[in-house]
ZALO-165788 format. One record per residue (C-alpha): x, y negated, z. Coordinates in Angstrom, 2 decimals, always signed. Layout:
+---------+---------+---------+
|       X |       Y |       Z |
+---------+---------+---------+
|       X |       Y |       Z |
...
+---------+---------+---------+
***
This chain:
+---------+---------+---------+
|       X |       Y |       Z |
+---------+---------+---------+
|  +48.57 |  -61.36 |  +20.19 |
|  +49.12 |  -59.19 |  +23.25 |
|  +48.56 |  -55.47 |  +23.44 |
|  +45.44 |  -54.15 |  +25.13 |
|  +46.10 |  -52.93 |  +28.66 |
|  +45.83 |  -49.53 |  +30.29 |
|  +47.86 |  -47.79 |  +33.00 |
|  +50.88 |  -45.52 |  +33.00 |
|  +48.62 |  -42.57 |  +33.88 |
|  +47.23 |  -42.75 |  +30.35 |
|  +50.54 |  -41.42 |  +29.07 |
|  +52.43 |  -39.69 |  +31.86 |
|  +52.50 |  -38.25 |  +35.36 |
|  +55.27 |  -37.98 |  +37.94 |
|  +56.96 |  -34.67 |  +38.73 |
|  +58.40 |  -34.70 |  +42.24 |
|  +61.85 |  -33.29 |  +42.89 |
|  +62.46 |  -29.89 |  +44.46 |
|  +62.63 |  -29.81 |  +48.27 |
|  +66.07 |  -28.26 |  +48.66 |
|  +66.86 |  -27.21 |  +52.21 |
|  +70.12 |  -27.94 |  +53.98 |
|  +71.10 |  -24.26 |  +53.71 |
|  +70.88 |  -24.56 |  +49.90 |
|  +73.75 |  -27.03 |  +49.71 |
|  +77.35 |  -25.90 |  +49.36 |
|  +80.64 |  -27.78 |  +49.41 |
|  +81.17 |  -27.92 |  +45.65 |
|  +80.01 |  -26.34 |  +42.39 |
|  +79.13 |  -27.25 |  +38.81 |
|  +75.48 |  -27.72 |  +39.86 |
|  +74.88 |  -31.27 |  +41.04 |
|  +71.77 |  -32.34 |  +42.95 |
|  +70.58 |  -35.92 |  +42.55 |
|  +69.21 |  -37.67 |  +45.62 |
|  +67.66 |  -41.13 |  +45.83 |
|  +71.06 |  -42.82 |  +46.30 |
|  +72.07 |  -41.44 |  +42.89 |
|  +69.21 |  -43.23 |  +41.11 |
|  +70.61 |  -46.69 |  +40.44 |
|  +69.08 |  -49.52 |  +38.46 |
|  +69.07 |  -48.27 |  +34.82 |
|  +71.74 |  -45.61 |  +35.34 |
|  +72.30 |  -42.36 |  +37.23 |
|  +75.34 |  -42.26 |  +39.50 |
|  +77.06 |  -38.90 |  +39.76 |
|  +79.22 |  -39.95 |  +42.70 |
|  +78.50 |  -38.36 |  +46.08 |
|  +76.03 |  -35.82 |  +44.77 |
|  +75.06 |  -32.65 |  +46.63 |
|  +75.84 |  -29.21 |  +45.18 |
|  +74.00 |  -25.90 |  +44.93 |
|  +75.03 |  -22.38 |  +43.95 |
|  +74.40 |  -20.82 |  +40.54 |
|  +71.67 |  -18.65 |  +42.07 |
|  +69.77 |  -21.61 |  +43.54 |
|  +70.25 |  -23.57 |  +40.32 |
|  +68.80 |  -20.74 |  +38.27 |
|  +65.73 |  -20.48 |  +40.51 |
|  +65.10 |  -24.26 |  +40.29 |
|  +65.76 |  -24.67 |  +36.56 |
|  +62.42 |  -26.49 |  +36.18 |
|  +63.98 |  -29.45 |  +38.01 |
|  +67.11 |  -29.65 |  +35.81 |
|  +67.68 |  -32.92 |  +34.00 |
|  +68.11 |  -33.39 |  +30.27 |
|  +68.84 |  -36.27 |  +27.92 |
|  +66.09 |  -38.88 |  +27.90 |
|  +64.68 |  -38.02 |  +31.33 |
|  +63.35 |  -41.02 |  +33.24 |
|  +63.99 |  -40.73 |  +36.98 |
|  +62.49 |  -42.85 |  +39.74 |
|  +63.34 |  -43.20 |  +43.44 |
|  +60.21 |  -42.56 |  +45.49 |
|  +61.70 |  -43.36 |  +48.91 |
|  +63.91 |  -46.23 |  +50.04 |
|  +63.93 |  -49.65 |  +51.62 |
|  +60.74 |  -51.58 |  +51.02 |
|  +59.41 |  -55.03 |  +50.11 |
|  +60.78 |  -56.95 |  +53.11 |
|  +64.29 |  -55.52 |  +52.88 |
|  +67.13 |  -57.64 |  +51.42 |
|  +67.48 |  -55.12 |  +48.57 |
|  +64.58 |  -52.86 |  +47.71 |
|  +65.53 |  -49.31 |  +46.76 |
|  +62.14 |  -47.70 |  +46.28 |
|  +60.94 |  -47.61 |  +42.67 |
|  +64.36 |  -47.80 |  +41.00 |
|  +64.38 |  -46.17 |  +37.56 |
|  +67.23 |  -44.65 |  +35.60 |
|  +67.56 |  -42.98 |  +32.21 |
|  +69.65 |  -39.86 |  +31.60 |
|  +71.95 |  -40.48 |  +28.62 |
|  +73.37 |  -37.91 |  +26.20 |
|  +76.89 |  -37.77 |  +27.65 |
|  +75.76 |  -37.18 |  +31.24 |
|  +76.11 |  -33.85 |  +33.06 |
|  +73.18 |  -31.59 |  +33.80 |
|  +71.86 |  -32.02 |  +37.33 |
|  +68.87 |  -31.09 |  +39.51 |
|  +66.47 |  -33.55 |  +41.14 |
|  +65.91 |  -33.42 |  +44.87 |
|  +62.73 |  -34.36 |  +46.71 |
|  +61.95 |  -38.10 |  +46.75 |
|  +63.35 |  -38.35 |  +43.21 |
|  +60.57 |  -38.28 |  +40.63 |
|  +60.65 |  -37.59 |  +36.92 |
|  +58.25 |  -39.20 |  +34.44 |
|  +56.59 |  -36.42 |  +32.44 |
|  +54.59 |  -37.09 |  +29.27 |
|  +51.02 |  -35.79 |  +29.30 |
|  +51.13 |  -35.27 |  +25.55 |
|  +54.07 |  -35.17 |  +23.15 |
|  +53.85 |  -37.69 |  +20.34 |
|  +51.53 |  -40.09 |  +22.16 |
|  +54.21 |  -42.47 |  +23.48 |
|  +57.98 |  -42.56 |  +23.30 |
|  +59.56 |  -41.75 |  +26.72 |
|  +62.13 |  -44.54 |  +26.39 |
|  +59.25 |  -47.00 |  +26.11 |
|  +58.07 |  -45.91 |  +29.55 |
|  +61.60 |  -46.25 |  +30.93 |
|  +61.80 |  -49.85 |  +29.71 |
|  +58.28 |  -50.56 |  +31.00 |
|  +59.26 |  -49.32 |  +34.48 |
|  +62.47 |  -51.39 |  +34.33 |
|  +60.64 |  -54.71 |  +33.88 |
|  +60.92 |  -57.06 |  +36.89 |
|  +57.12 |  -57.28 |  +37.15 |
|  +56.89 |  -53.47 |  +37.15 |
|  +59.52 |  -53.26 |  +39.88 |
|  +57.57 |  -55.86 |  +41.87 |
|  +54.39 |  -53.79 |  +41.47 |
|  +56.07 |  -50.59 |  +42.65 |
|  +57.79 |  -52.18 |  +45.63 |
|  +54.77 |  -54.20 |  +46.76 |
|  +52.53 |  -51.12 |  +46.56 |
|  +54.85 |  -48.87 |  +48.52 |
|  +53.87 |  -47.79 |  +52.01 |
|  +55.84 |  -47.47 |  +55.22 |
|  +58.36 |  -49.80 |  +56.80 |
|  +60.88 |  -52.15 |  +55.23 |
|  +63.60 |  -49.70 |  +56.17 |
|  +61.79 |  -46.59 |  +54.91 |
|  +59.17 |  -47.15 |  +52.23 |
|  +57.52 |  -44.51 |  +50.03 |
|  +55.68 |  -44.61 |  +46.75 |
|  +53.44 |  -41.83 |  +45.48 |
|  +53.01 |  -40.49 |  +41.99 |
|  +49.43 |  -41.73 |  +42.07 |
|  +50.53 |  -45.33 |  +42.72 |
|  +53.15 |  -45.10 |  +40.00 |
|  +50.38 |  -43.94 |  +37.64 |
|  +48.44 |  -47.16 |  +38.35 |
|  +51.23 |  -49.33 |  +36.94 |
|  +49.77 |  -51.64 |  +34.25 |
|  +50.87 |  -50.50 |  +30.82 |
|  +50.33 |  -51.78 |  +27.25 |
|  +48.13 |  -49.64 |  +25.05 |
|  +50.38 |  -48.69 |  +22.15 |
|  +50.68 |  -46.16 |  +19.38 |
|  +53.63 |  -43.79 |  +19.30 |
|  +55.05 |  -45.74 |  +16.34 |
|  +54.86 |  -49.02 |  +18.23 |
|  +56.41 |  -47.56 |  +21.36 |
|  +59.21 |  -45.94 |  +19.35 |
|  +60.02 |  -49.16 |  +17.50 |
|  +60.19 |  -51.15 |  +20.75 |
|  +62.30 |  -48.45 |  +22.45 |
|  +64.71 |  -48.27 |  +19.49 |
|  +65.27 |  -52.03 |  +19.46 |
|  +66.08 |  -52.22 |  +23.16 |
|  +68.00 |  -48.93 |  +23.28 |
|  +70.31 |  -50.06 |  +20.46 |
|  +71.41 |  -52.95 |  +22.71 |
|  +71.73 |  -50.64 |  +25.70 |
|  +73.92 |  -48.25 |  +23.75 |
|  +76.31 |  -51.06 |  +22.80 |
|  +76.48 |  -52.08 |  +26.44 |
|  +77.04 |  -48.51 |  +27.59 |
|  +79.99 |  -48.05 |  +25.21 |
|  +82.03 |  -50.45 |  +27.33 |
|  +81.04 |  -49.06 |  +30.72 |
|  +83.42 |  -46.07 |  +30.70 |
|  +86.33 |  -48.40 |  +29.85 |
|  +85.46 |  -50.70 |  +32.72 |
|  +85.12 |  -47.76 |  +35.09 |
|  +88.50 |  -46.44 |  +33.96 |
|  +90.18 |  -49.79 |  +34.61 |
|  +88.66 |  -49.92 |  +38.10 |
|  +89.75 |  -46.33 |  +38.77 |
|  +93.29 |  -47.11 |  +37.58 |
|  +93.46 |  -50.01 |  +40.01 |
|  +92.18 |  -47.83 |  +42.86 |
|  +94.60 |  -45.02 |  +41.94 |
|  +97.65 |  -47.27 |  +42.04 |
|  +96.51 |  -48.83 |  +45.34 |
|  +96.16 |  -45.37 |  +46.85 |
|  +99.51 |  -44.26 |  +45.47 |
| +101.44 |  -47.24 |  +46.84 |
|  +99.61 |  -48.24 |  +50.01 |
|  +97.86 |  -45.07 |  +51.22 |
|  +99.91 |  -42.10 |  +50.00 |
| +103.22 |  -44.07 |  +49.93 |
| +104.38 |  -42.19 |  +46.80 |
| +107.34 |  -44.50 |  +46.00 |
| +108.62 |  -44.20 |  +49.58 |
| +108.47 |  -40.41 |  +49.46 |
| +110.18 |  -40.54 |  +46.04 |
| +113.01 |  -42.68 |  +47.40 |
| +113.44 |  -40.44 |  +50.44 |
| +113.54 |  -37.29 |  +48.31 |
| +115.90 |  -38.91 |  +45.81 |
| +118.27 |  -39.77 |  +48.66 |
| +118.66 |  -36.05 |  +49.35 |
| +116.28 |  -35.75 |  +52.28 |
| +114.81 |  -32.22 |  +52.45 |
| +111.11 |  -31.69 |  +53.10 |
| +111.86 |  -30.15 |  +56.50 |
| +113.84 |  -33.26 |  +57.46 |
| +110.73 |  -35.45 |  +57.30 |
| +108.74 |  -36.01 |  +60.52 |
| +106.36 |  -33.09 |  +60.97 |
| +103.29 |  -35.24 |  +60.22 |
| +104.77 |  -36.19 |  +56.81 |
| +106.05 |  -32.81 |  +55.66 |
| +102.84 |  -31.72 |  +53.92 |
| +102.74 |  -34.92 |  +51.86 |
| +106.47 |  -34.73 |  +51.18 |
| +106.09 |  -31.20 |  +49.81 |
| +103.12 |  -32.22 |  +47.66 |
| +105.03 |  -35.17 |  +46.24 |
| +108.08 |  -33.03 |  +45.56 |
| +105.90 |  -30.59 |  +43.59 |
| +104.33 |  -33.41 |  +41.61 |
| +107.76 |  -34.76 |  +40.68 |
| +108.90 |  -31.30 |  +39.51 |
| +105.76 |  -30.90 |  +37.38 |
| +106.37 |  -34.24 |  +35.68 |
| +110.03 |  -33.42 |  +35.05 |
| +109.01 |  -30.07 |  +33.56 |
| +106.42 |  -31.70 |  +31.31 |
| +108.98 |  -34.20 |  +30.07 |
| +111.56 |  -31.45 |  +29.48 |
| +109.03 |  -29.43 |  +27.45 |
| +108.43 |  -32.41 |  +25.16 |
| +112.10 |  -33.04 |  +24.38 |
| +112.80 |  -30.05 |  +22.05 |
| +109.98 |  -30.98 |  +19.65 |
| +111.23 |  -34.56 |  +19.62 |
| +114.77 |  -33.41 |  +18.75 |
| +113.57 |  -31.35 |  +15.76 |
| +112.71 |  -34.51 |  +13.85 |
| +115.85 |  -36.39 |  +12.72 |
| +113.93 |  -39.67 |  +12.56 |
| +112.62 |  -39.39 |  +16.09 |
| +114.30 |  -40.86 |  +19.15 |
| +116.28 |  -38.46 |  +21.33 |
| +113.95 |  -39.09 |  +24.24 |
| +110.14 |  -39.09 |  +24.19 |
| +108.62 |  -42.52 |  +23.70 |
| +107.47 |  -44.49 |  +26.70 |
| +103.89 |  -43.92 |  +25.57 |
| +104.35 |  -40.14 |  +25.53 |
| +105.94 |  -40.19 |  +28.93 |
| +102.99 |  -42.13 |  +30.30 |
| +100.55 |  -39.68 |  +28.74 |
| +102.36 |  -36.74 |  +30.31 |
| +102.12 |  -38.03 |  +33.87 |
|  +99.29 |  -38.90 |  +36.22 |
|  +98.82 |  -42.63 |  +36.71 |
| +100.63 |  -42.94 |  +40.07 |
| +103.76 |  -41.21 |  +38.75 |
| +103.66 |  -43.20 |  +35.53 |
| +103.29 |  -46.45 |  +37.43 |
| +106.16 |  -45.45 |  +39.73 |
| +108.44 |  -44.42 |  +36.87 |
| +110.42 |  -47.69 |  +36.85 |
| +113.52 |  -47.56 |  +39.03 |
| +113.25 |  -51.31 |  +39.46 |
| +109.88 |  -50.87 |  +41.18 |
| +111.22 |  -48.09 |  +43.35 |
| +113.96 |  -50.39 |  +44.60 |
| +111.27 |  -52.58 |  +46.13 |
| +110.20 |  -49.77 |  +48.45 |
| +112.01 |  -48.41 |  +51.51 |
| +113.17 |  -44.79 |  +51.73 |
| +112.30 |  -44.28 |  +55.42 |
| +109.25 |  -44.16 |  +57.64 |
| +108.63 |  -45.41 |  +61.16 |
| +105.88 |  -44.67 |  +63.66 |
| +103.30 |  -47.14 |  +64.96 |
| +101.20 |  -46.87 |  +68.09 |
|  +97.99 |  -46.67 |  +66.05 |
|  +97.51 |  -43.08 |  +64.92 |
|  +94.71 |  -44.16 |  +62.53 |
|  +97.15 |  -46.17 |  +60.41 |
|  +99.21 |  -44.55 |  +57.66 |
|  +99.79 |  -40.82 |  +58.17 |
|  +99.15 |  -40.12 |  +61.85 |
| +100.71 |  -43.50 |  +62.62 |
| +103.71 |  -43.12 |  +60.29 |
| +104.17 |  -46.01 |  +57.83 |
| +107.00 |  -47.15 |  +55.52 |
| +109.82 |  -48.76 |  +57.47 |
| +109.46 |  -52.52 |  +57.78 |
| +105.78 |  -52.64 |  +56.79 |
| +103.47 |  -54.52 |  +59.14 |
|  +99.82 |  -54.37 |  +60.15 |
|  +97.96 |  -57.57 |  +59.31 |
|  +94.36 |  -58.69 |  +59.33 |
|  +92.67 |  -59.76 |  +56.11 |
|  +92.36 |  -63.36 |  +57.31 |
|  +96.14 |  -63.61 |  +57.57 |
|  +96.25 |  -63.28 |  +53.80 |
|  +92.90 |  -64.87 |  +52.89 |
|  +90.48 |  -67.64 |  +53.81 |
|  +87.01 |  -66.38 |  +54.78 |
|  +83.91 |  -68.29 |  +53.59 |
|  +86.08 |  -71.30 |  +52.66 |
|  +83.38 |  -73.46 |  +51.01 |
|  +79.62 |  -73.86 |  +51.18 |
|  +77.06 |  -76.15 |  +49.62 |
|  +75.29 |  -78.69 |  +51.81 |
|  +72.63 |  -81.23 |  +50.93 |
|  +75.41 |  -83.81 |  +50.58 |
|  +77.67 |  -81.94 |  +48.15 |
|  +75.20 |  -79.63 |  +46.37 |
|  +74.96 |  -79.75 |  +42.55 |
|  +71.69 |  -80.15 |  +40.71 |
|  +71.74 |  -76.52 |  +39.55 |
|  +73.42 |  -73.31 |  +40.68 |
|  +74.08 |  -69.87 |  +39.15 |
|  +73.08 |  -67.65 |  +42.04 |
|  +74.38 |  -64.17 |  +42.84 |
|  +72.53 |  -62.19 |  +45.50 |
|  +73.26 |  -58.81 |  +47.08 |
|  +71.28 |  -56.91 |  +44.45 |
|  +73.43 |  -58.36 |  +41.66 |
|  +76.85 |  -57.39 |  +43.02 |
|  +77.64 |  -53.70 |  +42.81 |
|  +80.79 |  -51.59 |  +42.91 |
|  +83.14 |  -54.40 |  +41.93 |
|  +81.03 |  -56.22 |  +39.35 |
|  +78.71 |  -59.23 |  +39.35 |
|  +75.79 |  -57.84 |  +37.35 |
|  +73.81 |  -61.05 |  +36.91 |
|  +73.71 |  -64.68 |  +38.01 |
|  +70.34 |  -66.45 |  +38.02 |
|  +70.05 |  -70.18 |  +37.22 |
|  +68.15 |  -72.31 |  +39.76 |
|  +67.59 |  -75.94 |  +40.50 |
|  +69.34 |  -76.28 |  +43.84 |
|  +66.15 |  -77.70 |  +45.36 |
|  +64.30 |  -74.52 |  +44.32 |
|  +67.06 |  -71.97 |  +44.95 |
|  +66.76 |  -69.42 |  +47.77 |
|  +67.90 |  -70.83 |  +51.10 |
|  +70.73 |  -68.27 |  +51.14 |
|  +72.28 |  -69.72 |  +47.96 |
|  +75.09 |  -71.54 |  +49.76 |
|  +78.48 |  -69.83 |  +49.25 |
|  +80.71 |  -71.57 |  +46.69 |
|  +82.48 |  -68.96 |  +44.58 |
|  +85.67 |  -69.40 |  +42.57 |
|  +87.25 |  -67.12 |  +40.01 |
|  +89.26 |  -64.34 |  +41.76 |
|  +87.19 |  -64.59 |  +44.96 |
|  +86.11 |  -61.33 |  +46.58 |
|  +82.53 |  -61.03 |  +47.81 |
|  +81.58 |  -58.37 |  +50.37 |
|  +77.93 |  -57.75 |  +51.22 |
|  +77.57 |  -57.83 |  +55.00 |
|  +74.04 |  -56.35 |  +55.00 |
|  +74.00 |  -52.56 |  +54.56 |
|  +77.68 |  -52.41 |  +53.60 |
|  +77.30 |  -48.75 |  +52.61 |
|  +75.36 |  -49.98 |  +49.55 |
|  +78.70 |  -51.27 |  +48.16 |
|  +77.37 |  -54.71 |  +47.29 |
|  +80.81 |  -56.11 |  +46.60 |
|  +82.51 |  -57.65 |  +43.56 |
|  +85.64 |  -59.30 |  +42.24 |
|  +84.46 |  -62.66 |  +40.86 |
|  +85.58 |  -63.19 |  +37.27 |
|  +84.28 |  -66.67 |  +36.51 |
|  +84.07 |  -70.14 |  +38.01 |
|  +80.82 |  -71.90 |  +38.84 |
|  +78.88 |  -69.20 |  +40.70 |
|  +77.06 |  -69.54 |  +44.00 |
|  +76.79 |  -66.56 |  +46.34 |
|  +74.31 |  -65.57 |  +49.00 |
|  +75.14 |  -66.11 |  +52.66 |
|  +74.69 |  -62.34 |  +52.78 |
|  +78.23 |  -62.17 |  +51.41 |
|  +81.53 |  -62.73 |  +53.15 |
|  +83.64 |  -64.64 |  +50.63 |
|  +87.35 |  -63.76 |  +50.71 |
|  +89.76 |  -66.15 |  +48.94 |
|  +93.43 |  -65.23 |  +48.69 |
|  +95.95 |  -67.72 |  +50.09 |
|  +98.42 |  -66.61 |  +47.41 |
|  +97.91 |  -65.20 |  +43.92 |
|  +99.90 |  -62.11 |  +44.89 |
|  +97.31 |  -61.24 |  +47.59 |
|  +94.28 |  -61.06 |  +45.25 |
|  +94.24 |  -57.47 |  +43.96 |
|  +95.75 |  -56.09 |  +47.17 |
|  +93.07 |  -57.73 |  +49.34 |
|  +90.28 |  -56.67 |  +47.00 |
|  +91.28 |  -53.01 |  +47.07 |
|  +92.07 |  -53.10 |  +50.79 |
|  +88.49 |  -54.19 |  +51.50 |
|  +86.67 |  -52.03 |  +48.96 |
|  +88.34 |  -48.63 |  +49.23 |
|  +86.10 |  -45.84 |  +50.55 |
|  +87.75 |  -45.75 |  +53.98 |
|  +87.14 |  -49.45 |  +54.60 |
|  +83.53 |  -49.37 |  +53.36 |
|  +82.87 |  -46.32 |  +55.56 |
|  +84.26 |  -48.20 |  +58.56 |
|  +82.10 |  -51.23 |  +57.80 |
|  +79.04 |  -48.94 |  +57.62 |
|  +80.01 |  -47.34 |  +60.94 |
|  +80.24 |  -50.63 |  +62.83 |
|  +77.17 |  -52.20 |  +61.18 |
|  +74.71 |  -53.29 |  +63.85 |
|  +70.92 |  -53.27 |  +63.67 |
|  +68.37 |  -50.55 |  +62.95 |
|  +66.22 |  -52.22 |  +60.27 |
|  +69.00 |  -54.34 |  +58.73 |
|  +72.36 |  -52.81 |  +59.65 |
|  +74.93 |  -55.54 |  +59.09 |
|  +78.47 |  -56.55 |  +59.87 |
|  +79.68 |  -60.08 |  +60.56 |
|  +82.04 |  -62.11 |  +58.37 |
|  +84.47 |  -61.85 |  +61.28 |
|  +84.47 |  -58.06 |  +60.86 |
|  +85.70 |  -58.58 |  +57.32 |
|  +88.24 |  -61.14 |  +58.48 |
|  +89.70 |  -58.80 |  +61.10 |
|  +89.85 |  -55.73 |  +58.87 |
|  +93.33 |  -54.24 |  +59.05 |
|  +95.61 |  -53.93 |  +56.03 |
|  +99.18 |  -52.66 |  +55.73 |
| +101.41 |  -55.49 |  +54.51 |
| +104.53 |  -54.38 |  +52.62 |
| +106.47 |  -57.39 |  +51.30 |
| +106.04 |  -60.25 |  +48.85 |
| +107.94 |  -58.56 |  +46.01 |
| +105.82 |  -55.42 |  +46.14 |
| +102.58 |  -57.44 |  +46.25 |
| +103.70 |  -59.62 |  +43.32 |
| +104.46 |  -56.49 |  +41.29 |
| +101.14 |  -54.93 |  +42.27 |
|  +99.30 |  -58.11 |  +41.27 |
| +101.03 |  -58.15 |  +37.88 |
|  +99.91 |  -54.60 |  +37.15 |
|  +96.47 |  -54.46 |  +38.74 |
|  +95.66 |  -58.09 |  +37.98 |
|  +96.00 |  -57.13 |  +34.31 |
|  +93.55 |  -54.24 |  +34.81 |
|  +91.05 |  -56.59 |  +36.46 |
|  +91.51 |  -59.24 |  +33.74 |
|  +90.79 |  -56.70 |  +31.00 |
|  +87.73 |  -55.52 |  +32.92 |
|  +86.58 |  -59.14 |  +33.26 |
|  +87.01 |  -59.80 |  +29.54 |
|  +84.96 |  -56.70 |  +28.73 |
|  +82.21 |  -57.75 |  +31.14 |
|  +82.04 |  -61.21 |  +29.59 |
|  +81.53 |  -59.63 |  +26.16 |
|  +78.64 |  -57.58 |  +27.52 |
|  +76.75 |  -60.48 |  +29.09 |
|  +75.30 |  -61.92 |  +25.83 |
|  +74.06 |  -58.44 |  +24.88 |
|  +72.51 |  -57.93 |  +28.31 |
|  +70.90 |  -61.38 |  +28.15 |
|  +69.46 |  -60.65 |  +24.70 |
|  +68.11 |  -57.30 |  +25.90 |
|  +66.55 |  -58.80 |  +29.03 |
|  +64.98 |  -61.63 |  +26.98 |
|  +63.56 |  -59.39 |  +24.27 |
|  +62.28 |  -56.58 |  +26.51 |
|  +59.32 |  -58.31 |  +28.22 |
|  +58.30 |  -60.02 |  +24.98 |
|  +58.34 |  -56.76 |  +23.03 |
|  +56.48 |  -54.74 |  +25.66 |
|  +53.81 |  -57.40 |  +26.15 |
|  +53.27 |  -57.75 |  +22.40 |
|  +54.31 |  -61.41 |  +22.48 |
|  +56.90 |  -60.69 |  +19.79 |
|  +55.21 |  -59.64 |  +16.58 |
|  +56.12 |  -56.21 |  +15.28 |
|  +56.06 |  -55.30 |  +11.57 |
|  +52.55 |  -55.42 |  +10.15 |
|  +52.02 |  -51.68 |   +9.90 |
|  +52.69 |  -51.32 |  +13.63 |
|  +49.99 |  -53.69 |  +14.88 |
|  +46.95 |  -51.39 |  +14.86 |
|  +46.14 |  -51.53 |  +18.57 |
|  +46.51 |  -55.22 |  +19.23 |
|  +43.50 |  -57.12 |  +20.48 |
+---------+---------+---------+
***
């Protein structure tokens, strides 16, 4: 039997964030400020936060976050937008840094301790039907909707005892915790891929290394490159010093090798240096630079000698396949813009093709890249890790013409500089968007086939490990998402001594 019904206001109210002024923000500090873009679905993002001084932080301590806080975005795109942002809820986990909530970010505050478990309210607010309620009851335009604490308080809520709410929260949170254990690993793999891309194709570390190894002095580099050459030279000296400091301790043990192990060397160096440590890889790179006419490419127009500017569609096919009424399957697993985020397909929803959204048309293959063309700053992009998915026409689908182009194309299109450029050229006030042709004509710096094959071997392995981890998480996420609405509604029977308030 289902629980009796009440509203969220029976248990909690919403505390609005502090209205920090522009003069309060500084370039960097230990005191992060969370804005609405930091409140993601289920999780808090600590990327691109604002910062305040210790003095301002101390005076606004009442708005500091702590473990278990439930945050909600009270401003964002509304019900008619392709991806609603108002009403998103996130939980602060134990390993997350302390931060301060800005205006338009709300915090759910219990009216009375011991009446309901706060995690129960977080899971209630996370339900699809709760999200629908919040978005549909927001006010304002599709591009700028708002929801008040009063409206949030009207959200339908089961009438539960503390014991019932705690039991439900514990069941669902145990699944969440297992899922969250893998997230840092996946983030690390993505960051490793991005770091190596930046090292090879943005900072040109191996080319600087080769030039320095050939005897070229820093002052002999073109003036525009001297700062980077000096920085790279210092990095190389630091690594050499670290390795030299390890050798004496290794020599003290008769059973140890004369040189540190490969693993210890890797631990002693930042990723780019470690990845560049092989002389064989260095031989793939030139030791000279040349200038192009485009000052926005490379370092003030300087690029490795022999490298060429190419457009993405020279290396990839764009939107290569789509479903039509003639070739469509009976069912599709549909991925929309809301379910692709920061490199990962979060969820694919099963539909009969006849009942699927009209935008469910892009045929996706494993290793395809999908780039959201609507509001590109939202980073609705992903590297597809399985066959059989169907994407929204709101994506540009990028399919590599060669295996060696996959990782390079993915990181060329999803690095911060490229996403920022897509956001800059997006057209339209209510629905800023780019065209698939904008993705096709994005510029990349082509090195040579041997370098790209080597890069694919390294980074392709990172992406494969990330994919395997994500596949392991999907059954847990599916179980959580299946159990949650049944537990909160009371459809699933709890132990007998927890059923006191059922109708």
